[in-house]
TIKOLSE-430493 format. One line per field, with one value per atom (N, C-alpha, C): residue number from 0; atom name; x, y, z. Coordinates in steps of 0.2 Angstrom, whole numbers. Atoms other than C-alpha are relative to their C-alpha. Layout:
<pts>
marfi <- (NUM;...);
drendren <- (CA;...);
x <- (X;...);
y <- (Y;...);
z <- (Z;...);
</pts>
This chain:
<pts>
marfi <- (0;0;0;1;1;1;2;2;2;3;3;3;4;4;4;5;5;5;6;6;6;7;7;7;8;8;8;9;9;9;10;10;10;11;11;11;12;12;12;13;13;13;14;14;14;15;15;15;16;16;16;17;17;17;18;18;18;19;19;19;20;20;20;21;21;21;22;22;22;23;23;23;24;24;24;25;25;25;26;26;26;27;27;27;28;28;28;29;29;29;30;30;30;31;31;31;32;32;32;33;33;33;34;34;34;35;35;35;36;36;36;37;37;37;38;38;38;39;39;39;40;40;40;41;41;41;42;42;42;43;43;43;44;44;44;45;45;45;46;46;46;47;47;47;48;48;48;49;49;49;50;50;50;51;51;51;52;52;52;53;53;53;54;54;54;55;55;55;56;56;56;57;57;57;58;58;58;59;59;59;60;60;60;61;61;61;62;62;62;63;63;63;64;64;64;65;65;65;66;66;66;67;67;67;68;68;68;69;69;69;70;70;70;71;71;71;72;72;72;73;73;73;74;74;74;75;75;75;76;76;76;77;77;77;78;78;78;79;79;79;80;80;80;81;81;81;82;82;82;83;83;83;84;84;84;85;85;85;86;86;86;87;87;87;88;88;88;89;89;89;90;90;90;91;91;91;92;92;92;93;93;93;94;94;94;95;95;95;96;96;96;97;97;97;98;98;98;99;99;99;100;100;100;101;101;101;102;102;102;103;103;103;104;104;104;105;105;105;106;106;106;107;107;107;108;108;108;109;109;109;110;110;110;111;111;111;112;112;112;113;113;113;114;114;114;115;115;115;116;116;116;117;117;117;118;118;118;119;119;119;120;120;120;121;121;121;122;122;122;123;123;123;124;124;124;125;125;125;126;126;126;127;127;127;128;128;128;129;129;129;130;130;130;131;131;131;132;132;132;133;133;133;134;134;134;135;135;135;136;136;136;137;137;137;138;138;138;139;139;139;140;140;140;141;141;141;142;142;142;143;143;143;144;144;144;145;145;145;146;146;146;147;147;147;148;148;148;149;149;149;150;150;150;151;151;151;152;152;152;153;153;153;154;154;154;155;155;155;156;156;156;157;157;157;158;158;158;159;159;159;160;160;160;161;161;161;162;162;162;163;163;163;164;164;164;165;165;165;166;166;166;167;167;167;168;168;168;169;169;169;170;170;170;171;171;171;172;172;172;173;173;173;174;174;174;175;175;175;176;176;176;177;177;177;178;178;178;179;179;179;180;180;180;181;181;181;182;182;182;183;183;183;184;184;184;185;185;185;186;186;186;187;187;187;188;188;188;189;189;189;190;190;190;191;191;191;192;192;192;193;193;193;194;194;194;195;195;195;196;196;196;197;197;197;198;198;198;199;199;199;200;200;200;201;201;201;202;202;202;203;203;203;204;204;204;205;205;205;206;206;206;207;207;207;208;208;208;209;209;209;210;210;210;211;211;211;212;212;212;213;213;213;214;214;214;215;215;215;216;216;216;217;217;217;218;218;218;219;219;219;220;220;220;221;221;221;222;222;222;223;223;223;224;224;224;225;225;225;226;226;226;227;227;227;228;228;228;229;229;229;230;230;230;231;231;231;232;232;232;233;233;233;234;234;234;235;235;235;236;236;236;237;237;237;238;238;238;239;239;239;240;240;240;241;241;241;242;242;242;243;243;243;244;244;244;245;245;245;246;246;246;247;247;247;248;248;248;249;249;249;250;250;250;251;251;251;252;252;252;253;253;253;254;254;254;255;255;255;256;256;256;257;257;257;258;258;258;259;259;259;260;260;260;261;261;261;262;262;262;263;263;263;264;264;264;265;265;265;266;266;266;267;267;267;268;268;268;269;269;269;270;270;270;271;271;271;272;272;272;273;273;273;274;274;274;275;275;275;276;276;276;277;277;277;278;278;278;279;279;279;280;280;280;281;281;281;282;282;282;283;283;283;284;284;284;285;285;285;286;286;286;287;287;287;288;288;288;289;289;289;290;290;290;291;291;291;292;292;292;293;293;293;294;294;294;295;295;295;296;296;296;297;297;297;298;298;298;299;299;299;300;300;300;301;301;301;302;302;302);
drendren <- (N;CA;C;N;CA;C;N;CA;C;N;CA;C;N;CA;C;N;CA;C;N;CA;C;N;CA;C;N;CA;C;N;CA;C;N;CA;C;N;CA;C;N;CA;C;N;CA;C;N;CA;C;N;CA;C;N;CA;C;N;CA;C;N;CA;C;N;CA;C;N;CA;C;N;CA;C;N;CA;C;N;CA;C;N;CA;C;N;CA;C;N;CA;C;N;CA;C;N;CA;C;N;CA;C;N;CA;C;N;CA;C;N;CA;C;N;CA;C;N;CA;C;N;CA;C;N;CA;C;N;CA;C;N;CA;C;N;CA;C;N;CA;C;N;CA;C;N;CA;C;N;CA;C;N;CA;C;N;CA;C;N;CA;C;N;CA;C;N;CA;C;N;CA;C;N;CA;C;N;CA;C;N;CA;C;N;CA;C;N;CA;C;N;CA;C;N;CA;C;N;CA;C;N;CA;C;N;CA;C;N;CA;C;N;CA;C;N;CA;C;N;CA;C;N;CA;C;N;CA;C;N;CA;C;N;CA;C;N;CA;C;N;CA;C;N;CA;C;N;CA;C;N;CA;C;N;CA;C;N;CA;C;N;CA;C;N;CA;C;N;CA;C;N;CA;C;N;CA;C;N;CA;C;N;CA;C;N;CA;C;N;CA;C;N;CA;C;N;CA;C;N;CA;C;N;CA;C;N;CA;C;N;CA;C;N;CA;C;N;CA;C;N;CA;C;N;CA;C;N;CA;C;N;CA;C;N;CA;C;N;CA;C;N;CA;C;N;CA;C;N;CA;C;N;CA;C;N;CA;C;N;CA;C;N;CA;C;N;CA;C;N;CA;C;N;CA;C;N;CA;C;N;CA;C;N;CA;C;N;CA;C;N;CA;C;N;CA;C;N;CA;C;N;CA;C;N;CA;C;N;CA;C;N;CA;C;N;CA;C;N;CA;C;N;CA;C;N;CA;C;N;CA;C;N;CA;C;N;CA;C;N;CA;C;N;CA;C;N;CA;C;N;CA;C;N;CA;C;N;CA;C;N;CA;C;N;CA;C;N;CA;C;N;CA;C;N;CA;C;N;CA;C;N;CA;C;N;CA;C;N;CA;C;N;CA;C;N;CA;C;N;CA;C;N;CA;C;N;CA;C;N;CA;C;N;CA;C;N;CA;C;N;CA;C;N;CA;C;N;CA;C;N;CA;C;N;CA;C;N;CA;C;N;CA;C;N;CA;C;N;CA;C;N;CA;C;N;CA;C;N;CA;C;N;CA;C;N;CA;C;N;CA;C;N;CA;C;N;CA;C;N;CA;C;N;CA;C;N;CA;C;N;CA;C;N;CA;C;N;CA;C;N;CA;C;N;CA;C;N;CA;C;N;CA;C;N;CA;C;N;CA;C;N;CA;C;N;CA;C;N;CA;C;N;CA;C;N;CA;C;N;CA;C;N;CA;C;N;CA;C;N;CA;C;N;CA;C;N;CA;C;N;CA;C;N;CA;C;N;CA;C;N;CA;C;N;CA;C;N;CA;C;N;CA;C;N;CA;C;N;CA;C;N;CA;C;N;CA;C;N;CA;C;N;CA;C;N;CA;C;N;CA;C;N;CA;C;N;CA;C;N;CA;C;N;CA;C;N;CA;C;N;CA;C;N;CA;C;N;CA;C;N;CA;C;N;CA;C;N;CA;C;N;CA;C;N;CA;C;N;CA;C;N;CA;C;N;CA;C;N;CA;C;N;CA;C;N;CA;C;N;CA;C;N;CA;C;N;CA;C;N;CA;C;N;CA;C;N;CA;C;N;CA;C;N;CA;C;N;CA;C;N;CA;C;N;CA;C;N;CA;C;N;CA;C;N;CA;C;N;CA;C;N;CA;C;N;CA;C;N;CA;C;N;CA;C;N;CA;C;N;CA;C;N;CA;C;N;CA;C;N;CA;C;N;CA;C;N;CA;C;N;CA;C;N;CA;C;N;CA;C;N;CA;C;N;CA;C;N;CA;C;N;CA;C;N;CA;C;N;CA;C;N;CA;C;N;CA;C;N;CA;C;N;CA;C;N;CA;C;N;CA;C;N;CA;C;N;CA;C;N;CA;C;N;CA;C;N;CA;C;N;CA;C;N;CA;C;N;CA;C;N;CA;C;N;CA;C;N;CA;C;N;CA;C;N;CA;C;N;CA;C;N;CA;C;N;CA;C;N;CA;C;N;CA;C;N;CA;C;N;CA;C;N;CA;C;N;CA;C;N;CA;C;N;CA;C;N;CA;C;N;CA;C;N;CA;C;N;CA;C;N;CA;C;N;CA;C;N;CA;C;N;CA;C;N;CA;C;N;CA;C;N;CA;C;N;CA;C;N;CA;C;N;CA;C;N;CA;C);
x <- (-7;68;3;-1;77;3;-3;81;7;-8;97;5;-3;103;0;-4;102;5;-8;114;5;-7;127;-1;-1;124;2;-1;125;10;-7;143;3;-4;149;0;-1;145;6;-7;156;6;-5;170;3;0;169;4;-3;176;-5;3;164;5;-4;181;-1;-2;183;-7;6;164;-3;2;163;6;-2;176;-2;1;169;-8;7;151;1;-3;163;-5;6;152;7;-5;161;-2;3;163;-3;4;158;-9;9;140;-2;-1;143;-3;3;143;-4;5;130;-9;7;117;1;-1;122;-4;1;119;-7;6;102;-4;2;97;-1;-1;102;-6;3;93;-8;7;76;-3;2;77;1;1;81;6;-5;95;10;-6;115;0;-1;120;7;-9;142;-2;-6;152;5;-9;170;6;-6;186;6;-9;204;0;1;201;-5;9;184;-5;8;167;0;1;161;-8;7;142;-2;-1;132;-6;5;119;-9;4;104;2;-2;114;-1;-1;116;-7;6;99;-5;0;95;3;-2;104;-1;3;97;-5;9;80;1;-3;89;-1;-2;94;-5;7;78;-5;4;70;3;-6;84;-2;2;81;-8;6;62;-2;0;65;1;-4;76;-6;4;64;-7;4;50;1;-3;60;1;1;63;-5;8;47;0;1;43;1;-3;55;1;3;53;-5;6;35;0;-2;41;3;-4;51;-3;2;40;-4;1;35;-3;6;19;0;1;23;-4;4;12;-8;6;-2;0;0;-7;-8;9;-22;1;-1;-25;-5;5;-31;0;2;-39;-2;2;-37;-3;2;-48;0;-2;-46;-6;3;-57;2;-4;-53;1;-3;-43;3;0;-38;7;-6;-23;6;-6;-5;3;-6;4;6;-8;21;-1;0;17;-2;5;4;4;-4;7;4;-5;21;0;2;12;2;1;12;9;-6;33;-1;0;31;-5;4;16;3;-2;23;7;-6;38;-1;3;28;-4;2;18;2;0;25;-1;5;15;-7;5;0;-2;1;-6;-4;3;-10;-3;3;-21;-3;3;-25;-3;6;-40;-2;4;-49;-6;9;-68;-5;3;-80;-4;2;-84;-7;6;-103;-1;0;-100;3;-4;-89;-2;4;-100;-1;2;-106;7;-5;-88;3;-5;-81;-6;4;-97;1;-2;-91;4;-9;-72;-2;0;-73;5;-5;-53;0;-2;-55;0;1;-52;1;2;-58;3;-2;-53;-4;7;-68;-2;1;-75;-6;6;-88;1;1;-95;-6;10;-112;-1;3;-112;-5;3;-119;-3;2;-130;1;-1;-125;6;-5;-108;2;0;-113;-7;2;-122;1;-2;-126;2;-3;-116;0;1;-121;2;-3;-121;6;-4;-109;6;-7;-96;2;-3;-84;3;-2;-81;6;-4;-64;2;-2;-62;11;-5;-42;2;-2;-41;-6;5;-52;1;-3;-50;-2;2;-54;-1;1;-61;5;-5;-47;1;0;-46;8;-6;-31;2;-3;-21;8;-5;-4;3;-4;10;3;-3;13;-5;7;-6;0;-1;-3;-7;4;-23;1;0;-21;5;-4;-7;-2;1;-16;-6;6;-29;2;-1;-24;-7;5;-42;-5;4;-55;-9;4;-73;-5;2;-85;-2;3;-94;8;-6;-77;2;-3;-70;-5;3;-84;-2;0;-82;8;-8;-65;-2;-2;-60;3;1;-63;5;-3;-53;-2;3;-63;3;-1;-57;-7;3;-69;-7;4;-75;-9;7;-87;-3;-1;-90;-11;8;-111;1;2;-122;0;0;-122;6;-8;-102;-1;-2;-97;1;-2;-88;-4;4;-98;-7;7;-112;0;0;-105;2;-1;-101;-9;6;-119;-5;4;-127;1;-1;-118;2;4;-123;4;-3;-117;10;-10;-98;3;-5;-83;3;-6;-76;1;-2;-65;3;0;-62;0;3;-65;3;-5;-53;-1;1;-51;8;-9;-30;0;-5;-22;5;-5;-7;-3;-1;-14;-7;3;-27;5;-5;-10;1;-3;-3;-4;6;-18;0;-2;-16;6;-4;0;4;-3;2;-6;5;-14;-3;2;-22;-8;6;-35;-1;4;-44;-4;4;-50;-1;2;-57;3;0;-51;0;-3;-45;7;-6;-33;5;-6;-17;5;-3;-5;7;-5;8;-1;1;1;8;-7;14;0;0;8;3;-3;15;-3;5;0;-4;2;-7;-7;5;-19;-3;2;-30;-6;4;-41;-5;6;-61;-2;4;-69;-6;5;-84;1;-6;-80;-5;2;-84;5;-3;-75;0;-1;-70;5;-5;-67;2;-3;-57;0;4;-62;5;-1;-55;-8;6;-71;2;-1;-70;-6;5;-79;-1;-2;-80;3;-3;-76;7;-7;-59;5;-7;-52;-2;-1;-56;6;-4;-43;6;-7;-24;4;-5;-21;-1;3;-33;1;-1;-33;8;-5;-12;0;1;-16;-2;3;-29;1;-2;-17;7;-5;-2;-2;2;-14;0;3;-20;9;-5;-3;3;-5;5;-6;2;-8;-2;1;-6;7;-7;13;0);
y <- (0;-143;7;-4;-127;0;3;-128;4;-2;-119;-4;7;-136;-4;4;-144;5;-5;-130;-5;-1;-135;-8;4;-152;-5;1;-154;4;-5;-141;-7;4;-158;-6;3;-167;0;-2;-157;0;0;-158;-3;7;-174;3;-1;-165;4;-2;-157;8;-10;-144;4;-6;-138;1;-3;-136;4;-3;-127;8;-7;-115;5;-5;-111;2;-3;-108;4;-5;-98;-4;2;-109;-5;6;-118;-5;5;-134;-7;2;-139;0;-3;-131;-3;1;-139;-8;5;-156;-4;0;-153;0;-1;-149;-7;8;-165;-6;4;-174;1;-2;-167;-3;1;-169;-8;8;-187;-3;3;-190;1;-1;-183;-4;5;-193;-8;10;-209;-2;3;-211;4;-1;-210;3;-4;-197;-1;1;-197;-5;4;-208;1;-2;-203;-5;3;-209;1;-3;-204;7;-6;-193;4;-4;-185;-3;6;-192;-1;5;-203;0;2;-204;-8;4;-216;-3;0;-225;2;-7;-218;7;-5;-204;6;-2;-203;4;-2;-203;6;-7;-190;7;-5;-179;3;-1;-179;2;-2;-177;7;-8;-162;5;-4;-155;2;0;-157;9;-7;-145;3;-8;-132;4;-4;-130;0;-4;-130;6;-3;-119;8;-7;-106;0;-1;-109;4;-7;-100;3;-4;-89;5;-4;-82;2;-1;-85;9;-2;-74;8;-5;-61;4;0;-63;5;-5;-58;8;-5;-43;6;-5;-36;0;-3;-36;7;-4;-21;1;-2;-17;8;-5;-5;-1;1;-11;4;0;-3;8;-6;16;5;-5;21;5;-7;35;-4;5;27;9;-4;43;-1;2;44;5;-8;55;-2;1;60;6;-6;72;4;-6;90;2;-3;98;-7;8;80;2;0;83;-7;3;77;-5;6;59;2;2;56;-6;5;40;-2;1;44;1;2;38;-4;5;25;-5;6;14;1;-3;26;0;3;24;-5;6;7;0;1;7;5;-5;19;-2;1;10;-8;5;-6;2;-3;6;6;-6;17;7;-5;24;1;-1;25;5;-6;40;2;0;45;8;-9;60;-1;0;64;7;-5;74;1;1;81;-1;3;77;3;0;80;-8;8;63;0;-1;68;-2;0;66;-6;6;49;-3;7;37;2;-3;49;0;2;51;-6;9;34;-3;2;31;3;-3;42;1;4;35;-6;7;20;-4;1;18;4;-6;27;-4;2;24;5;-4;35;-2;0;38;3;-3;40;-3;-1;43;-1;2;34;2;-1;37;-4;2;29;7;-6;47;4;-7;56;-5;2;48;3;-3;59;-2;2;53;-6;8;34;-3;1;35;-8;8;16;-4;3;8;-3;3;5;-10;8;-17;2;1;-10;2;-1;-4;-4;5;-13;8;-4;-1;-7;4;-9;6;-5;-1;-1;1;2;4;-5;14;0;-2;17;5;-3;32;5;-4;42;8;-8;61;4;-3;71;8;-10;91;0;-2;100;7;-6;112;1;0;121;-3;2;112;4;-5;130;3;-3;133;-5;3;131;-1;3;128;-7;7;112;-5;4;106;-3;1;105;-7;5;93;-6;8;73;0;2;70;7;-6;82;-4;2;81;6;-4;87;7;-5;99;6;-6;106;4;-3;107;6;-4;117;9;-5;129;6;-1;134;4;-3;147;-3;4;138;2;1;138;-6;4;127;2;0;122;2;-1;127;-5;4;111;0;-4;117;3;-6;131;-1;1;124;-2;3;122;-9;8;103;-3;2;101;-5;3;85;0;-2;92;4;-3;105;-1;5;94;0;2;87;3;-5;103;2;-3;109;0;0;101;5;-1;110;6;-6;127;6;-4;142;-2;2;141;4;-6;153;-1;0;152;8;-5;165;0;0;159;-5;4;149;1;-3;146;-4;6;136;-2;-1;137;-4;5;122;2;-1;131;7;-5;146;-3;8;131;1;2;127;6;-7;147;4;-2;151;-3;3;136;2;0;137;5;-8;156;1;-2;157;-6;5;147;-1;3;142;-10;6;124;-3;4;113;-6;6;97;-3;7;81;-4;7;65;-1;1;58;-6;4;51;-1;3;40;3;-3;50;6;-6;66;5;-3;78;9;-6;95;2;-2;95;4;-5;100;-5;4;92;-2;5;78;-2;2;77;-3;3;64;1;-3;66;-6;5;56;-5;1;55;-7;8;36;2;-3;44;-1;3;36;1;-3;41;-6;4;27;0;1;28;-6;6;16;4;0;15;-1;3;13;1;-2;9;-5;5;-2;-6;8;-19;0;2;-17;1;-1;-10;-4;2;-24;-8;3;-33;2;-5;-20;-2;1;-25;7;-5;-7;-1;-3;-5;-7;6;-23;0;2;-20;5;-8;-1;-3;1;-7;-5;4;-21;3;-3;-11;4;-6;4;-5;2;-10;-4;6;-21;7;-4;0;0;1;0;-5;7;-17;1;4;-13;7);
z <- (2;28;-7;5;21;-5;8;3;0;1;4;3;-2;14;-5;7;-3;-2;6;-11;3;-3;4;0;1;2;-7;6;-17;0;2;-14;6;-1;-4;-3;5;-16;-5;5;-27;1;-2;-18;3;-3;-11;8;-9;8;1;-3;19;3;0;24;-5;6;7;0;5;1;10;-7;23;-3;3;13;-5;6;-1;0;-5;8;6;-4;20;7;-5;35;7;-5;49;-1;-1;48;4;-4;61;0;1;58;-5;7;38;3;-3;49;2;-1;58;-5;10;43;-1;1;37;5;-5;51;2;-4;56;-10;3;38;-1;1;36;5;-3;51;-1;2;47;-8;6;29;2;-3;39;-5;6;26;2;2;23;-6;5;13;-5;0;15;4;-7;23;0;-4;31;-5;3;21;1;-4;26;-9;5;8;-2;2;11;3;-1;9;-6;4;-1;-1;3;-10;1;-3;-2;-8;4;-17;3;-3;-8;1;1;-6;-8;7;-27;-2;1;-27;3;-5;-14;-6;3;-21;-10;5;-38;-1;-3;-31;3;-4;-22;-8;7;-39;-3;7;-49;5;-2;-35;-1;2;-36;-5;7;-52;-1;0;-52;3;-4;-39;-6;6;-51;-5;8;-67;4;-4;-54;0;-2;-50;-8;9;-68;-4;0;-72;2;-2;-61;0;3;-65;-7;6;-82;-2;-1;-79;3;-2;-69;-6;4;-82;-8;8;-97;-2;-1;-104;-4;3;-112;-4;3;-126;-7;4;-138;3;-1;-129;2;4;-133;3;-2;-120;4;-6;-107;6;-5;-93;6;-2;-80;7;-3;-62;7;-3;-51;6;-4;-36;4;-4;-22;1;0;-23;8;-7;-9;6;-6;-3;3;-2;9;-3;1;2;4;-5;9;-5;2;7;-3;5;-1;-7;7;-14;-6;7;-31;1;-2;-24;-6;4;-39;-9;4;-52;-6;2;-58;-1;2;-59;-5;7;-71;-6;5;-81;-3;1;-83;-6;1;-86;-9;5;-100;-1;3;-108;-3;5;-121;3;-3;-109;3;-3;-104;7;-6;-86;1;2;-85;9;-7;-65;-2;-3;-61;5;-7;-45;-4;3;-45;8;-4;-33;2;1;-25;1;2;-27;-6;12;-48;0;5;-46;-1;3;-51;-6;5;-63;-5;3;-68;-4;2;-71;-4;5;-80;-8;8;-94;-3;5;-97;2;-1;-101;4;-3;-93;5;-7;-75;6;-6;-58;5;-7;-43;6;-8;-27;5;-3;-17;8;-7;1;1;-3;10;9;-8;28;0;-4;39;4;-2;44;-3;6;30;-7;4;16;-5;4;5;-3;1;3;1;1;2;-5;6;-14;-2;3;-21;-4;4;-31;-5;8;-50;0;2;-54;-4;4;-67;2;-4;-55;6;-8;-41;3;-4;-26;4;-3;-16;5;-3;0;2;-1;6;6;-8;21;4;-4;35;4;-7;46;2;-2;57;-1;2;56;9;-4;65;2;2;71;-2;2;66;0;-3;70;0;0;69;6;-4;80;7;-4;86;5;-7;95;7;-6;112;5;-2;115;-3;0;104;4;0;110;7;-6;129;-1;3;119;-1;1;117;-2;5;112;1;1;107;-1;5;103;-3;6;90;5;-2;101;5;1;108;-6;5;92;-2;2;86;4;-4;100;-4;1;91;-5;7;77;-5;6;62;-7;8;44;-3;3;33;-9;5;17;-7;5;0;0;1;-1;5;-4;14;1;1;8;0;1;4;7;-5;20;-1;-2;15;-1;-1;15;8;-7;26;4;-8;38;2;-2;40;2;0;42;8;-5;57;7;-3;66;0;2;63;7;-8;78;5;-7;91;-3;-4;89;-8;4;77;0;1;70;-1;-3;74;-6;5;56;-3;1;51;-7;6;36;-5;3;21;-8;3;8;-6;3;-9;-3;3;-10;5;-5;-1;3;-2;3;3;-6;11;6;-4;20;8;-9;30;2;-1;29;6;-5;42;4;-6;52;4;-2;55;3;-1;56;6;-5;68;5;-5;85;-3;3;72;3;-1;72;-8;8;54;4;-1;55;-7;7;40;0;1;37;4;-3;50;-6;3;39;3;-3;45;-3;6;33;-5;2;31;-1;4;21;2;-3;31;5;-8;48;4;-6;57;4;-5;73;-3;0;71;7;-8;88;0;0;88;5;-4;91;2;-3;103;-1;2;93;-4;2;85;-10;8;65;-4;7;50;-6;7;34;-3;1;23;-8;6;6;-3;3;-6;-8;9;-28;-3;3;-38;-8;6;-56;-4;5;-72;1;-1;-70;-9;6;-90;1;-1;-83;2;-1;-77;-6;8;-96;-5;6;-102;5;-3;-99;6;-4;-93;5;-9;-80;3;-7;-72;2;-5;-69;4;-3;-66;8;-6;-52;5;-5;-46;3;-5;-41;5;-6;-34;7;-6;-21;1;-3;-21;7;-4;-14;7;-5;0;3;-4;6;4;-3;10;8);
</pts>
């Protein structure tokens, strides 16, 4: 039964009139009468009887309305409690929490949506955001007692998937495929609805600096297909975008449904996925600051 109907019944009881209650509730009288009829049938009782002066409340109706009022009071209390929990501001905490992300990851439109909420709850907690190599994430989290690391894992490269120590927790949050990247103005790229790694390896390529080393993951994916035609390897994200936008070059990256870089993302036919997750020490969840931060972060990715 819709709890809003409880309020309808209590309003009728207040006015002792279905017509006046309908006006107060901005409902049609016929609709309100039908609601009453359906509720009485469902409860198998008569709550109101009609009289020339309006409606009278039956003895069993008095009992039912008293119980319904208690239900609404309980629901209101639950709502007030929930709102009070949301309104708590933890001014007594002066910690610092560190958030680590892989270097040169593509920006996303929804990135860090959880940060303003966290800052409102913990106005005296400092948030430090730093770049870190994926390979160093575990060591970095071990060194910082209150930290959360965004990290990447894949079943296509063992080096990107070191064992997670028993002292840490890893929680996956997204699972996205590898894609080819190109400018929307790249005529050749526009011809591809999908691509294979073999086809991508034949194109003129631009790489970010995390693929400079021969054991870089993205370069590792293309190496089996022969000599690569690498035009540029850059360390500047802005320059990386400029080179792709201004030239008929290709690159390779992780698919992002909300990427903020205006690039074509061409699906690859090769079934290679990158899992993004968060890594944190178990002790972080024993700290109010860390526990709330992780809770808000995970909620933002569920939306």
